C-alpha positions in Angstrom: -68.8 -100.4 61.2 -66.2 -98.6 63.2 -66.5 -95.7 60.7 -69.9 -94.9 62.1 -68.5 -93.6 65.4 -65.7 -91.2 64.5 -63.2 -89.9 67.2 -64.4 -92.2 69.9 -60.9 -92.4 71.4 -60.5 -88.6 71.3 -63.6 -88.1 73.3 -62.2 -90.0 76.3 -58.8 -88.3 76.0 -60.4 -84.9 75.8 -62.6 -85.7 78.7 -59.6 -86.8 80.8 -57.7 -83.7 79.8 -60.6 -81.5 80.8 -60.9 -83.3 84.1 -57.2 -82.8 84.7 -57.4 -79.1 83.8 -60.3 -78.6 86.1 -58.5 -80.4 88.9 -55.4 -78.2 88.5 -57.6 -75.1 88.4 -59.3 -76.1 91.7 -56.0 -76.9 93.3 -54.6 -73.6 92.1 -57.5 -71.7 93.6 -57.3 -73.5 96.9 -53.6 -72.8 97.1 -54.2 -69.1 96.5 -56.8 -69.1 99.2 -54.4 -70.9 101.5 -51.6 -68.4 100.8 -54.1 -65.5 101.5 -55.0 -67.1 104.8 -51.4 -67.4 105.8 -50.7 -63.8 104.8 -53.7 -62.5 106.8 -52.7 -64.6 109.8 -49.1 -63.3 109.6 -50.3 -59.6 109.4 -52.7 -60.2 112.3 -50.0 -61.7 114.5 -47.5 -59.0 113.7 -49.9 -56.2 114.5 -50.9 -57.9 117.7 -47.3 -58.3 118.8 -46.4 -54.7 118.0 -49.4 -53.3 119.9 -48.8 -55.7 122.8 -45.2 -54.6 123.1 -46.1 -50.9 123.0 -48.8 -51.4 125.5 -46.6 -53.5 127.8 -43.8 -50.9 127.7 -46.1 -48.0 128.5 -47.9 -49.8 131.3 -44.6 -51.1 132.8 -43.1 -47.6 132.7 -46.3 -46.1 134.3 -46.4 -48.8 137.0 -42.7 -48.3 137.8 -43.2 -44.5 138.2 -46.3 -45.1 140.4 -44.3 -47.6 142.5 -41.4 -45.1 143.0 -43.8 -42.4 143.9 -45.6 -44.4 146.5 -42.3 -45.7 148.0 -40.9 -42.2 148.2 -44.1 -40.8 149.7 -44.3 -43.6 152.3 -40.5 -43.9 153.0 -40.5 -42.6 156.5 -43.5 -44.6 157.9 -44.7 -47.6 155.8 -41.9 -48.3 153.3 -42.0 -52.1 153.7 -45.8 -52.2 153.5 -45.7 -50.1 150.3 -43.0 -52.2 148.7 -44.8 -55.5 149.6 -48.2 -54.2 148.5 -46.8 -53.0 145.2 -45.0 -56.3 144.6 -48.1 -58.3 145.3 -50.2 -56.0 143.0 -47.7 -56.5 140.2 -47.6 -60.2 140.6 -51.4 -60.6 140.7 -51.7 -58.3 137.7 -49.2 -60.4 135.8 -51.1 -63.6 136.5 -54.4 -62.0 135.4 -52.9 -60.7 132.2 -51.3 -64.2 131.5 -54.7 -65.9 132.1 -56.5 -63.4 129.8 -53.9 -63.9 127.0 -54.2 -67.6 127.3 -58.0 -67.5 127.1 -57.8 -65.1 124.1 -55.4 -67.4 122.3 -57.7 -70.4 122.7 -60.8 -68.4 121.5 -59.2 -67.5 118.1 -60.8 -69.3 115.1 -58.9 -72.1 113.5 -56.1 -71.4 111.1 -57.1 -71.9 107.5 -60.8 -72.1 108.4 -61.9 -70.4 105.1 -59.7 -72.9 103.1 -61.1 -75.9 105.0 -64.7 -74.7 104.4 -64.1 -74.3 100.7 -62.5 -77.8 100.5 -65.5 -79.2 102.4 -67.9 -77.6 99.9 -65.9 -79.0 97.0 -66.0 -82.5 98.5 -69.7 -82.3 99.1 -70.3 -81.2 95.4 -68.2 -84.1 94.2 -70.0 -86.6 96.4 -73.4 -85.3 95.3 -72.6 -86.2 91.7 
């Protein structure tokens, strides 16, 4: 009677092999997506740091030259007022820039958000079956 159902054991083994292959393929795709997310984040951070350093250098040089110009222009009459005002302006500007950078850093989307979204979709598809 067992001759009526040929290759019954092979069907289960083939099914498990197909399931394992599918799992490995899904894992491979997700790891590729994760590595792409990491690479994009690295490029974004590097370009942001480079631009920030260039902007910081140029602004600091400009502010230094303006400060020297004002101090030299007001040297005979209001030198202490000029120096104090410029120092206060630079300190307040620094705090405003720090606050804006902190707020911008918090507003950035989560790291690996695309990978997490794809994994969530995979989980929902599996749970739906």
